[in-house]
Structure formats: C-alpha cells, structure tokens
All heavy atoms as a GROMACS GRO file, in nm:
protein
  542
    1MET      N    1   1.292   1.156  -0.885
    1MET     CA    2   1.179   1.247  -0.895
    1MET      C    3   1.049   1.169  -0.873
    1MET      O    4   1.028   1.066  -0.935
    1MET     CB    5   1.182   1.313  -1.032
    1MET     CG    6   1.068   1.406  -1.058
    1MET     SD    7   1.081   1.472  -1.224
    1MET     CE    8   1.012   1.629  -1.196
    2THR      N    9   0.965   1.219  -0.786
    2THR     CA   10   0.839   1.152  -0.761
    2THR      C   11   0.729   1.211  -0.847
    2THR      O   12   0.720   1.332  -0.865
    2THR     CB   13   0.797   1.166  -0.613
    2THR    OG1   14   0.834   1.292  -0.566
    2THR    CG2   15   0.854   1.058  -0.527
    3SER      N   16   0.647   1.122  -0.899
    3SER     CA   17   0.534   1.170  -0.980
    3SER      C   18   0.417   1.201  -0.887
    3SER      O   19   0.405   1.144  -0.779
    3SER     CB   20   0.496   1.064  -1.083
    3SER     OG   21   0.462   0.944  -1.019
    4PRO      N   22   0.331   1.291  -0.929
    4PRO     CA   23   0.216   1.326  -0.843
    4PRO      C   24   0.123   1.206  -0.825
    4PRO      O   25   0.112   1.121  -0.913
    4PRO     CB   26   0.147   1.439  -0.920
    4PRO     CG   27   0.203   1.438  -1.056
    4PRO     CD   28   0.333   1.365  -1.052
    5VAL      N   29   0.057   1.202  -0.711
    5VAL     CA   30  -0.038   1.094  -0.682
    5VAL      C   31  -0.158   1.111  -0.774
    5VAL      O   32  -0.210   1.221  -0.792
    5VAL     CB   33  -0.083   1.100  -0.534
    5VAL    CG1   34  -0.188   0.995  -0.506
    5VAL    CG2   35   0.037   1.085  -0.442
    6LYS      N   36  -0.201   0.999  -0.833
    6LYS     CA   37  -0.315   1.002  -0.925
    6LYS      C   38  -0.422   0.906  -0.875
    6LYS      O   39  -0.398   0.825  -0.787
    6LYS     CB   40  -0.270   0.960  -1.065
    6LYS     CG   41  -0.174   1.058  -1.128
    6LYS     CD   42  -0.137   1.015  -1.266
    6LYS     CE   43  -0.038   1.115  -1.326
    6LYS     NZ   44   0.002   1.079  -1.460
    7GLY      N   45  -0.539   0.916  -0.933
    7GLY     CA   46  -0.648   0.826  -0.899
    7GLY      C   47  -0.710   0.862  -0.765
    7GLY      O   48  -0.694   0.973  -0.713
    8PRO      N   49  -0.779   0.765  -0.706
    8PRO     CA   50  -0.850   0.791  -0.580
    8PRO      C   51  -0.760   0.844  -0.468
    8PRO      O   52  -0.803   0.926  -0.387
    8PRO     CB   53  -0.908   0.654  -0.543
    8PRO     CG   54  -0.920   0.581  -0.671
    8PRO     CD   55  -0.805   0.630  -0.754
    9ALA      N   56  -0.636   0.798  -0.463
    9ALA     CA   57  -0.545   0.840  -0.356
    9ALA      C   58  -0.516   0.990  -0.359
    9ALA      O   59  -0.476   1.048  -0.258
    9ALA     CB   60  -0.415   0.761  -0.362
   10ALA      N   61  -0.540   1.054  -0.472
   10ALA     CA   62  -0.520   1.199  -0.481
   10ALA      C   63  -0.614   1.275  -0.386
   10ALA      O   64  -0.585   1.387  -0.346
   10ALA     CB   65  -0.541   1.246  -0.625
   11TYR      N   66  -0.725   1.213  -0.351
   11TYR     CA   67  -0.821   1.275  -0.260
   11TYR      C   68  -0.783   1.261  -0.112
   11TYR      O   69  -0.840   1.328  -0.027
   11TYR     CB   70  -0.960   1.211  -0.277
   11TYR     CG   71  -1.032   1.249  -0.402
   11TYR    CD1   72  -1.024   1.171  -0.517
   11TYR    CD2   73  -1.113   1.362  -0.407
   11TYR    CE1   74  -1.092   1.203  -0.632
   11TYR    CE2   75  -1.183   1.396  -0.521
   11TYR     CZ   76  -1.172   1.317  -0.633
   11TYR     OH   77  -1.240   1.350  -0.747
   12PHE      N   78  -0.691   1.171  -0.081
   12PHE     CA   79  -0.665   1.137   0.059
   12PHE      C   80  -0.625   1.254   0.148
   12PHE      O   81  -0.678   1.265   0.259
   12PHE     CB   82  -0.564   1.022   0.068
   12PHE     CG   83  -0.618   0.889   0.022
   12PHE    CD1   84  -0.536   0.778   0.021
   12PHE    CD2   85  -0.750   0.873  -0.020
   12PHE    CE1   86  -0.585   0.654  -0.019
   12PHE    CE2   87  -0.799   0.750  -0.062
   12PHE     CZ   88  -0.715   0.640  -0.061
   13PRO      N   89  -0.535   1.342   0.107
   13PRO     CA   90  -0.502   1.453   0.196
   13PRO      C   91  -0.623   1.540   0.232
   13PRO      O   92  -0.640   1.579   0.348
   13PRO     CB   93  -0.398   1.533   0.117
   13PRO     CG   94  -0.337   1.433   0.024
   13PRO     CD   95  -0.450   1.340  -0.012
   14SER      N   96  -0.709   1.568   0.134
   14SER     CA   97  -0.826   1.651   0.163
   14SER      C   98  -0.929   1.576   0.247
   14SER      O   99  -0.998   1.636   0.329
   14SER     CB  100  -0.888   1.706   0.035
   14SER     OG  101  -0.934   1.602  -0.048
   15ILE      N  102  -0.939   1.444   0.230
   15ILE     CA  103  -1.031   1.365   0.312
   15ILE      C  104  -0.986   1.370   0.458
   15ILE      O  105  -1.068   1.393   0.548
   15ILE     CB  106  -1.038   1.219   0.262
   15ILE    CG1  107  -1.106   1.214   0.124
   15ILE    CG2  108  -1.111   1.130   0.363
   15ILE    CD1  109  -1.097   1.080   0.054
   16GLU      N  110  -0.858   1.348   0.482
   16GLU     CA  111  -0.807   1.351   0.619
   16GLU      C  112  -0.826   1.489   0.682
   16GLU      O  113  -0.868   1.499   0.798
   16GLU     CB  114  -0.659   1.311   0.622
   16GLU     CG  115  -0.640   1.163   0.596
   16GLU     CD  116  -0.494   1.121   0.598
   16GLU    OE1  117  -0.405   1.204   0.569
   16GLU    OE2  118  -0.470   1.003   0.629
   17LYS      N  119  -0.801   1.593   0.605
   17LYS     CA  120  -0.814   1.729   0.657
   17LYS      C  121  -0.960   1.763   0.687
   17LYS      O  122  -0.991   1.817   0.794
   17LYS     CB  123  -0.757   1.828   0.556
   17LYS     CG  124  -0.760   1.971   0.603
   17LYS     CD  125  -0.698   2.065   0.501
   17LYS     CE  126  -0.705   2.209   0.550
   17LYS     NZ  127  -0.654   2.302   0.451
   18LYS      N  128  -1.050   1.729   0.596
   18LYS     CA  129  -1.190   1.768   0.611
   18LYS      C  130  -1.264   1.687   0.718
   18LYS      O  131  -1.345   1.742   0.792
   18LYS     CB  132  -1.263   1.755   0.478
   18LYS     CG  133  -1.407   1.801   0.484
   18LYS     CD  134  -1.469   1.818   0.349
   18LYS     CE  135  -1.609   1.876   0.365
   18LYS     NZ  136  -1.667   1.916   0.238
   19TYR      N  137  -1.235   1.557   0.727
   19TYR     CA  138  -1.313   1.471   0.816
   19TYR      C  139  -1.238   1.429   0.942
   19TYR      O  140  -1.297   1.366   1.029
   19TYR     CB  141  -1.365   1.349   0.739
   19TYR     CG  142  -1.445   1.390   0.617
   19TYR    CD1  143  -1.392   1.377   0.490
   19TYR    CD2  144  -1.572   1.446   0.630
   19TYR    CE1  145  -1.464   1.417   0.378
   19TYR    CE2  146  -1.644   1.486   0.519
   19TYR     CZ  147  -1.590   1.472   0.393
   19TYR     OH  148  -1.660   1.512   0.283
   20GLY      N  149  -1.110   1.462   0.951
   20GLY     CA  150  -1.035   1.442   1.075
   20GLY      C  151  -1.000   1.299   1.112
   20GLY      O  152  -0.970   1.271   1.227
   21ARG      N  153  -1.006   1.210   1.016
   21ARG     CA  154  -0.968   1.070   1.041
   21ARG      C  155  -0.862   1.028   0.939
   21ARG      O  156  -0.871   1.066   0.822
   21ARG     CB  157  -1.087   0.976   1.023
   21ARG     CG  158  -1.191   0.984   1.130
   21ARG     CD  159  -1.299   0.881   1.105
   21ARG     NE  160  -1.392   0.878   1.216
   21ARG     CZ  161  -1.493   0.796   1.224
   21ARG    NH1  162  -1.515   0.709   1.128
   21ARG    NH2  163  -1.572   0.799   1.328
   22PRO      N  164  -0.768   0.946   0.982
   22PRO     CA  165  -0.669   0.896   0.886
   22PRO      C  166  -0.733   0.800   0.785
   22PRO      O  167  -0.834   0.734   0.816
   22PRO     CB  168  -0.565   0.824   0.972
   22PRO     CG  169  -0.628   0.804   1.105
   22PRO     CD  170  -0.742   0.900   1.118
   23ILE      N  171  -0.674   0.790   0.668
   23ILE     CA  172  -0.727   0.705   0.562
   23ILE      C  173  -0.737   0.559   0.608
   23ILE      O  174  -0.835   0.490   0.576
   23ILE     CB  175  -0.641   0.717   0.435
   23ILE    CG1  176  -0.650   0.860   0.379
   23ILE    CG2  177  -0.682   0.614   0.330
   23ILE    CD1  178  -0.790   0.911   0.351
   24GLU      N  179  -0.640   0.512   0.682
   24GLU     CA  180  -0.645   0.373   0.729
   24GLU      C  181  -0.768   0.347   0.815
   24GLU      O  182  -0.825   0.237   0.811
   24GLU     CB  183  -0.517   0.338   0.805
   24GLU     CG  184  -0.395   0.324   0.715
   24GLU     CD  185  -0.414   0.226   0.600
   24GLU    OE1  186  -0.470   0.116   0.621
   24GLU    OE2  187  -0.374   0.260   0.487
   25GLU      N  188  -0.810   0.446   0.891
   25GLU     CA  189  -0.932   0.430   0.971
   25GLU      C  190  -1.056   0.420   0.883
   25GLU      O  191  -1.144   0.337   0.907
   25GLU     CB  192  -0.946   0.548   1.069
   25GLU     CG  193  -1.055   0.528   1.171
   25GLU     CD  194  -1.058   0.639   1.274
   25GLU    OE1  195  -0.951   0.692   1.311
   25GLU    OE2  196  -1.169   0.673   1.318
   26TRP      N  197  -1.062   0.502   0.778
   26TRP     CA  198  -1.174   0.494   0.684
   26TRP      C  199  -1.177   0.357   0.617
   26TRP      O  200  -1.283   0.296   0.602
   26TRP     CB  201  -1.166   0.605   0.579
   26TRP     CG  202  -1.198   0.740   0.632
   26TRP    CD1  203  -1.112   0.846   0.644
   26TRP    CD2  204  -1.324   0.786   0.683
   26TRP    NE1  205  -1.178   0.954   0.699
   26TRP    CE2  206  -1.308   0.919   0.723
   26TRP    CE3  207  -1.449   0.726   0.698
   26TRP    CZ2  208  -1.412   0.995   0.777
   26TRP    CZ3  209  -1.553   0.801   0.751
   26TRP    CH2  210  -1.534   0.934   0.789
   27LYS      N  211  -1.059   0.310   0.575
   27LYS     CA  212  -1.053   0.180   0.508
   27LYS      C  213  -1.094   0.068   0.604
   27LYS      O  214  -1.162  -0.027   0.562
   27LYS     CB  215  -0.914   0.156   0.450
   27LYS     CG  216  -0.885   0.251   0.333
   27LYS     CD  217  -0.768   0.211   0.247
   27LYS     CE  218  -0.636   0.215   0.314
   27LYS     NZ  219  -0.522   0.197   0.220
   28SER      N  220  -1.060   0.079   0.729
   28SER     CA  221  -1.101  -0.021   0.828
   28SER      C  222  -1.252  -0.022   0.846
   28SER      O  223  -1.315  -0.128   0.857
   28SER     CB  224  -1.034   0.006   0.963
   28SER     OG  225  -0.896  -0.017   0.956
   29LEU      N  226  -1.313   0.098   0.847
   29LEU     CA  227  -1.459   0.107   0.858
   29LEU      C  228  -1.526   0.041   0.738
   29LEU      O  229  -1.625  -0.031   0.753
   29LEU     CB  230  -1.503   0.253   0.867
   29LEU     CG  231  -1.480   0.323   1.000
   29LEU    CD1  232  -1.505   0.473   0.985
   29LEU    CD2  233  -1.571   0.265   1.107
   30ILE      N  234  -1.473   0.067   0.620
   30ILE     CA  235  -1.529   0.008   0.497
   30ILE      C  236  -1.519  -0.144   0.504
   30ILE      O  237  -1.615  -0.215   0.477
   30ILE     CB  238  -1.458   0.064   0.373
   30ILE    CG1  239  -1.494   0.212   0.354
   30ILE    CG2  240  -1.492  -0.018   0.248
   30ILE    CD1  241  -1.408   0.288   0.256
   31ARG      N  242  -1.404  -0.193   0.544
   31ARG     CA  243  -1.382  -0.338   0.550
   31ARG      C  244  -1.468  -0.404   0.658
   31ARG      O  245  -1.506  -0.520   0.645
   31ARG     CB  246  -1.235  -0.367   0.573
   31ARG     CG  247  -1.151  -0.336   0.451
   31ARG     CD  248  -1.004  -0.363   0.473
   31ARG     NE  249  -0.930  -0.340   0.349
   31ARG     CZ  250  -0.830  -0.254   0.338
   31ARG    NH1  251  -0.787  -0.185   0.443
   31ARG    NH2  252  -0.770  -0.238   0.221
   32ALA      N  253  -1.498  -0.333   0.765
   32ALA     CA  254  -1.578  -0.388   0.874
   32ALA      C  255  -1.727  -0.387   0.843
   32ALA      O  256  -1.805  -0.455   0.910
   32ALA     CB  257  -1.551  -0.310   1.002
   33SER      N  258  -1.766  -0.312   0.742
   33SER     CA  259  -1.907  -0.303   0.706
   33SER      C  260  -1.956  -0.436   0.648
   33SER      O  261  -1.880  -0.509   0.586
   33SER     CB  262  -1.925  -0.192   0.602
   33SER     OG  263  -2.054  -0.197   0.547
   34ASP      N  264  -2.084  -0.463   0.668
   34ASP     CA  265  -2.144  -0.582   0.608
   34ASP      C  266  -2.173  -0.562   0.459
   34ASP      O  267  -2.204  -0.657   0.389
   34ASP     CB  268  -2.275  -0.618   0.679
   34ASP     CG  269  -2.252  -0.668   0.820
   34ASP    OD1  270  -2.143  -0.722   0.848
   34ASP    OD2  271  -2.343  -0.653   0.904
   35LEU      N  272  -2.163  -0.438   0.413
   35LEU     CA  273  -2.190  -0.406   0.273
   35LEU      C  274  -2.071  -0.448   0.187
   35LEU      O  275  -1.956  -0.443   0.232
   35LEU     CB  276  -2.216  -0.257   0.257
   35LEU     CG  277  -2.330  -0.201   0.343
   35LEU    CD1  278  -2.334  -0.050   0.334
   35LEU    CD2  279  -2.462  -0.261   0.302
   36THR      N  280  -2.098  -0.485   0.062
   36THR     CA  281  -1.990  -0.529  -0.026
   36THR      C  282  -1.990  -0.458  -0.162
   36THR      O  283  -1.888  -0.456  -0.229
   36THR     CB  284  -1.998  -0.681  -0.053
   36THR    OG1  285  -2.127  -0.711  -0.107
   36THR    CG2  286  -1.977  -0.759   0.076
   37LYS      N  287  -2.102  -0.401  -0.201
   37LYS     CA  288  -2.111  -0.337  -0.332
   37LYS      C  289  -2.064  -0.192  -0.324
   37LYS      O  290  -2.090  -0.122  -0.226
   37LYS     CB  291  -2.254  -0.344  -0.386
   37LYS     CG  292  -2.296  -0.486  -0.415
   37LYS     CD  293  -2.433  -0.491  -0.477
   37LYS     CE  294  -2.468  -0.636  -0.505
   37LYS     NZ  295  -2.602  -0.649  -0.559
   38HIS      N  296  -1.998  -0.150  -0.429
   38HIS     CA  297  -1.938  -0.018  -0.435
   38HIS      C  298  -2.037   0.093  -0.398
   38HIS      O  299  -2.011   0.171  -0.306
   38HIS     CB  300  -1.880   0.007  -0.575
   38HIS     CG  301  -1.812   0.138  -0.589
   38HIS    ND1  302  -1.676   0.153  -0.581
   38HIS    CD2  303  -1.861   0.262  -0.609
   38HIS    CE1  304  -1.644   0.280  -0.594
   38HIS    NE2  305  -1.754   0.349  -0.613
   39MET      N  306  -2.147   0.101  -0.468
   39MET     CA  307  -2.241   0.212  -0.445
   39MET      C  308  -2.312   0.201  -0.310
   39MET      O  309  -2.349   0.302  -0.252
   39MET     CB  310  -2.341   0.226  -0.560
   39MET     CG  311  -2.278   0.283  -0.687
   39MET     SD  312  -2.180   0.435  -0.663
   39MET     CE  313  -2.303   0.549  -0.605
   40GLU      N  314  -2.331   0.080  -0.260
   40GLU     CA  315  -2.387   0.065  -0.126
   40GLU      C  316  -2.292   0.126  -0.022
   40GLU      O  317  -2.336   0.196   0.070
   40GLU     CB  318  -2.408  -0.082  -0.092
   40GLU     CG  319  -2.519  -0.149  -0.167
   40GLU     CD  320  -2.528  -0.298  -0.138
   40GLU    OE1  321  -2.432  -0.359  -0.088
   40GLU    OE2  322  -2.637  -0.354  -0.165
   41LEU      N  323  -2.164   0.099  -0.039
   41LEU     CA  324  -2.064   0.153   0.053
   41LEU      C  325  -2.055   0.305   0.042
   41LEU      O  326  -2.044   0.375   0.142
   41LEU     CB  327  -1.928   0.087   0.028
   41LEU     CG  328  -1.917  -0.057   0.076
   41LEU    CD1  329  -1.802  -0.130   0.007
   41LEU    CD2  330  -1.900  -0.062   0.227
   42VAL      N  331  -2.060   0.356  -0.080
   42VAL     CA  332  -2.056   0.501  -0.101
   42VAL      C  333  -2.176   0.566  -0.032
   42VAL      O  334  -2.161   0.664   0.043
   42VAL     CB  335  -2.052   0.536  -0.252
   42VAL    CG1  336  -2.075   0.686  -0.275
   42VAL    CG2  337  -1.920   0.492  -0.314
   43SER      N  338  -2.294   0.512  -0.053
   43SER     CA  339  -2.415   0.567   0.008
   43SER      C  340  -2.407   0.562   0.160
   43SER      O  341  -2.449   0.655   0.229
   43SER     CB  342  -2.538   0.490  -0.039
   43SER     OG  343  -2.556   0.509  -0.178
   44TRP      N  344  -2.354   0.452   0.213
   44TRP     CA  345  -2.338   0.437   0.358
   44TRP      C  346  -2.243   0.541   0.415
   44TRP      O  347  -2.272   0.604   0.517
   44TRP     CB  348  -2.289   0.295   0.388
   44TRP     CG  349  -2.252   0.271   0.528
   44TRP    CD1  350  -2.337   0.260   0.636
   44TRP    CD2  351  -2.121   0.255   0.581
   44TRP    NE1  352  -2.264   0.237   0.751
   44TRP    CE2  353  -2.132   0.234   0.720
   44TRP    CE3  354  -1.994   0.254   0.523
   44TRP    CZ2  355  -2.021   0.213   0.801
   44TRP    CZ3  356  -1.884   0.234   0.604
   44TRP    CH2  357  -1.899   0.213   0.741
   45LEU      N  358  -2.129   0.562   0.351
   45LEU     CA  359  -2.034   0.664   0.399
   45LEU      C  360  -2.097   0.803   0.396
   45LEU      O  361  -2.075   0.884   0.487
   45LEU     CB  362  -1.906   0.663   0.314
   45LEU     CG  363  -1.811   0.546   0.339
   45LEU    CD1  364  -1.700   0.547   0.234
   45LEU    CD2  365  -1.753   0.550   0.479
   46LYS      N  366  -2.175   0.831   0.294
   46LYS     CA  367  -2.241   0.961   0.284
   46LYS      C  368  -2.346   0.978   0.392
   46LYS      O  369  -2.351   1.082   0.459
   46LYS     CB  370  -2.303   0.976   0.144
   46LYS     CG  371  -2.200   0.990   0.033
   46LYS     CD  372  -2.258   0.974  -0.106
   46LYS     CE  373  -2.361   1.076  -0.139
   46LYS     NZ  374  -2.410   1.064  -0.278
   47ALA      N  375  -2.429   0.876   0.412
   47ALA     CA  376  -2.541   0.885   0.507
   47ALA      C  377  -2.494   0.878   0.653
   47ALA      O  378  -2.539   0.955   0.737
   47ALA     CB  379  -2.642   0.775   0.479
   48GLU      N  380  -2.405   0.786   0.682
   48GLU     CA  381  -2.365   0.762   0.820
   48GLU      C  382  -2.249   0.849   0.868
   48GLU      O  383  -2.236   0.874   0.987
   48GLU     CB  384  -2.327   0.614   0.839
   48GLU     CG  385  -2.442   0.518   0.822
   48GLU     CD  386  -2.552   0.538   0.926
   48GLU    OE1  387  -2.522   0.558   1.045
   48GLU    OE2  388  -2.670   0.535   0.886
   49HIS      N  389  -2.165   0.891   0.775
   49HIS     CA  390  -2.044   0.963   0.816
   49HIS      C  391  -2.032   1.103   0.754
   49HIS      O  392  -1.933   1.172   0.778
   49HIS     CB  393  -1.920   0.879   0.783
   49HIS     CG  394  -1.918   0.750   0.858
   49HIS    ND1  395  -1.884   0.740   0.990
   49HIS    CD2  396  -1.951   0.623   0.819
   49HIS    CE1  397  -1.892   0.614   1.030
   49HIS    NE2  398  -1.934   0.542   0.927
   50GLY      N  399  -2.130   1.142   0.672
   50GLY     CA  400  -2.133   1.277   0.618
   50GLY      C  401  -2.030   1.308   0.512
   50GLY      O  402  -2.001   1.425   0.487
   51LEU      N  403  -1.975   1.206   0.448
   51LEU     CA  404  -1.877   1.231   0.342
   51LEU      C  405  -1.946   1.280   0.217
   51LEU      O  406  -2.061   1.244   0.189
   51LEU     CB  407  -1.798   1.104   0.310
   51LEU     CG  408  -1.672   1.081   0.390
   51LEU    CD1  409  -1.703   1.043   0.532
   51LEU    CD2  410  -1.585   0.977   0.326
   52GLY      N  411  -1.875   1.360   0.139
   52GLY     CA  412  -1.924   1.398   0.008
   52GLY      C  413  -1.911   1.281  -0.087
   52GLY      O  414  -1.835   1.186  -0.062
   53HIS      N  415  -1.982   1.287  -0.199
   53HIS     CA  416  -1.983   1.175  -0.293
   53HIS      C  417  -1.843   1.143  -0.347
   53HIS      O  418  -1.803   1.026  -0.350
   53HIS     CB  419  -2.078   1.204  -0.410
   53HIS     CG  420  -2.086   1.090  -0.505
   53HIS    ND1  421  -2.167   0.981  -0.483
   53HIS    CD2  422  -2.020   1.067  -0.621
   53HIS    CE1  423  -2.152   0.895  -0.582
   53HIS    NE2  424  -2.065   0.945  -0.667
   54GLY      N  425  -1.768   1.243  -0.389
   54GLY     CA  426  -1.635   1.220  -0.446
   54GLY      C  427  -1.540   1.157  -0.346
   54GLY      O  428  -1.464   1.065  -0.380
   55HIS      N  429  -1.544   1.205  -0.223
   55HIS     CA  430  -1.456   1.150  -0.120
   55HIS      C  431  -1.494   1.006  -0.086
   55HIS      O  432  -1.408   0.919  -0.074
   55HIS     CB  433  -1.460   1.238   0.006
   55HIS     CG  434  -1.388   1.366  -0.011
   55HIS    ND1  435  -1.411   1.476   0.070
   55HIS    CD2  436  -1.292   1.406  -0.099
   55HIS    CE1  437  -1.333   1.576   0.032
   55HIS    NE2  438  -1.261   1.535  -0.070
   56ALA      N  439  -1.624   0.980  -0.071
   56ALA     CA  440  -1.670   0.845  -0.041
   56ALA      C  441  -1.634   0.751  -0.156
   56ALA      O  442  -1.586   0.639  -0.133
   56ALA     CB  443  -1.821   0.845  -0.017
   57ASN      N  444  -1.656   0.795  -0.278
   57ASN     CA  445  -1.626   0.714  -0.395
   57ASN      C  446  -1.477   0.681  -0.402
   57ASN      O  447  -1.439   0.567  -0.430
   57ASN     CB  448  -1.671   0.788  -0.521
   57ASN     CG  449  -1.663   0.701  -0.644
   57ASN    OD1  450  -1.724   0.596  -0.650
   57ASN    ND2  451  -1.588   0.746  -0.742
   58ALA      N  452  -1.392   0.778  -0.375
   58ALA     CA  453  -1.247   0.756  -0.378
   58ALA      C  454  -1.204   0.654  -0.273
   58ALA      O  455  -1.125   0.563  -0.302
   58ALA     CB  456  -1.173   0.888  -0.358
   59LEU      N  457  -1.257   0.666  -0.153
   59LEU     CA  458  -1.222   0.572  -0.046
   59LEU      C  459  -1.266   0.430  -0.080
   59LEU      O  460  -1.190   0.334  -0.063
   59LEU     CB  461  -1.287   0.614   0.086
   59LEU     CG  462  -1.220   0.730   0.158
   59LEU    CD1  463  -1.311   0.782   0.269
   59LEU    CD2  464  -1.086   0.687   0.216
   60VAL      N  465  -1.388   0.416  -0.128
   60VAL     CA  466  -1.441   0.284  -0.161
   60VAL      C  467  -1.364   0.224  -0.279
   60VAL      O  468  -1.322   0.107  -0.273
   60VAL     CB  469  -1.592   0.289  -0.191
   60VAL    CG1  470  -1.643   0.157  -0.246
   60VAL    CG2  471  -1.670   0.328  -0.065
   61ALA      N  472  -1.343   0.302  -0.383
   61ALA     CA  473  -1.271   0.251  -0.501
   61ALA      C  474  -1.131   0.203  -0.462
   61ALA      O  475  -1.088   0.094  -0.502
   61ALA     CB  476  -1.262   0.359  -0.609
   62HIS      N  477  -1.060   0.283  -0.385
   62HIS     CA  478  -0.924   0.247  -0.346
   62HIS      C  479  -0.924   0.123  -0.257
   62HIS      O  480  -0.843   0.032  -0.276
   62HIS     CB  481  -0.859   0.365  -0.275
   62HIS     CG  482  -0.714   0.345  -0.251
   62HIS    ND1  483  -0.665   0.284  -0.139
   62HIS    CD2  484  -0.606   0.379  -0.327
   62HIS    CE1  485  -0.532   0.279  -0.147
   62HIS    NE2  486  -0.496   0.337  -0.260
   63THR      N  487  -1.014   0.117  -0.161
   63THR     CA  488  -1.019   0.003  -0.068
   63THR      C  489  -1.056  -0.126  -0.139
   63THR      O  490  -0.990  -0.229  -0.118
   63THR     CB  491  -1.118   0.032   0.046
   63THR    OG1  492  -1.082   0.155   0.110
   63THR    CG2  493  -1.120  -0.079   0.149
   64LEU      N  494  -1.156  -0.121  -0.224
   64LEU     CA  495  -1.197  -0.242  -0.296
   64LEU      C  496  -1.089  -0.288  -0.392
   64LEU      O  497  -1.065  -0.409  -0.405
   64LEU     CB  498  -1.331  -0.220  -0.370
   64LEU     CG  499  -1.453  -0.197  -0.281
   64LEU    CD1  500  -1.578  -0.176  -0.366
   64LEU    CD2  501  -1.474  -0.311  -0.183
   65ALA      N  502  -1.022  -0.195  -0.458
   65ALA     CA  503  -0.914  -0.231  -0.549
   65ALA      C  504  -0.797  -0.294  -0.471
   65ALA      O  505  -0.738  -0.393  -0.514
   65ALA     CB  506  -0.865  -0.109  -0.628
   66GLU      N  507  -0.767  -0.237  -0.359
   66GLU     CA  508  -0.659  -0.288  -0.273
   66GLU      C  509  -0.692  -0.430  -0.227
   66GLU      O  510  -0.604  -0.519  -0.230
   66GLU     CB  511  -0.645  -0.195  -0.153
   66GLU     CG  512  -0.514  -0.201  -0.079
   66GLU     CD  513  -0.507  -0.091   0.026
   66GLU    OE1  514  -0.583  -0.096   0.124
   66GLU    OE2  515  -0.423  -0.002   0.007
   67ASP      N  516  -0.816  -0.452  -0.189
   67ASP     CA  517  -0.857  -0.583  -0.140
   67ASP      C  518  -0.864  -0.690  -0.249
   67ASP      O  519  -0.849  -0.808  -0.223
   67ASP     CB  520  -0.992  -0.575  -0.068
   67ASP     CG  521  -0.983  -0.499   0.063
   67ASP    OD1  522  -0.871  -0.465   0.106
   67ASP    OD2  523  -1.088  -0.473   0.122
   68SER      N  524  -0.885  -0.645  -0.372
   68SER     CA  525  -0.891  -0.740  -0.483
   68SER      C  526  -0.754  -0.765  -0.545
   68SER      O  527  -0.740  -0.844  -0.636
   68SER     CB  528  -0.990  -0.692  -0.591
   68SER     OG  529  -0.935  -0.582  -0.660
   69GLY      N  530  -0.654  -0.693  -0.495
   69GLY     CA  531  -0.519  -0.711  -0.544
   69GLY      C  532  -0.489  -0.636  -0.672
   69GLY      O  533  -0.388  -0.661  -0.738
   70LYS      N  534  -0.574  -0.543  -0.710
   70LYS     CA  535  -0.553  -0.467  -0.835
   70LYS      C  536  -0.472  -0.342  -0.809
   70LYS      O  537  -0.473  -0.283  -0.709
   70LYS     CB  538  -0.686  -0.431  -0.898
   70LYS     CG  539  -0.758  -0.553  -0.950
   70LYS     CD  540  -0.888  -0.514  -1.015
   70LYS     CE  541  -0.958  -0.638  -1.067
   70LYS     NZ  542  -1.086  -0.611  -1.126
   0.00000   0.00000   0.00000
C-alpha cells in the first residue's frame, strides 16, 4: 500500500498541469539560477515565470532540500 505524497511534492501534479513544464525542468531552472536563498528564488519564480507563491515555495523547498541531502 502506498501512502499519499506529503510535503512540497504534493504540489507537483498541479504545478505541472498549471504551468505546463515537468518538475525536473523547474528544478533545473532553480539550480541554474545565480540565486541561492530560498525567498530570493521564490520571488524570482513568481516574477519571471508567473508561479503562485505556494507553487514556487514548494519547488524551491524541495529542490534545496534535495541538493542538501535532506
């Protein structure tokens, strides 16, 4: 039995549907950015790519956690 997805990844299906890009592409954009701070990245995704705050926050949180090995 699989448990439901929790945390930031729970947003991924709606992010892909709403913005038309796969999650791996969003994570690549975040990693390619010169920005490193969480809220700077969230603001950048909102301003440059039109993401909502919750979606941008989920992508950044998941990507930074993944990169830090957490």
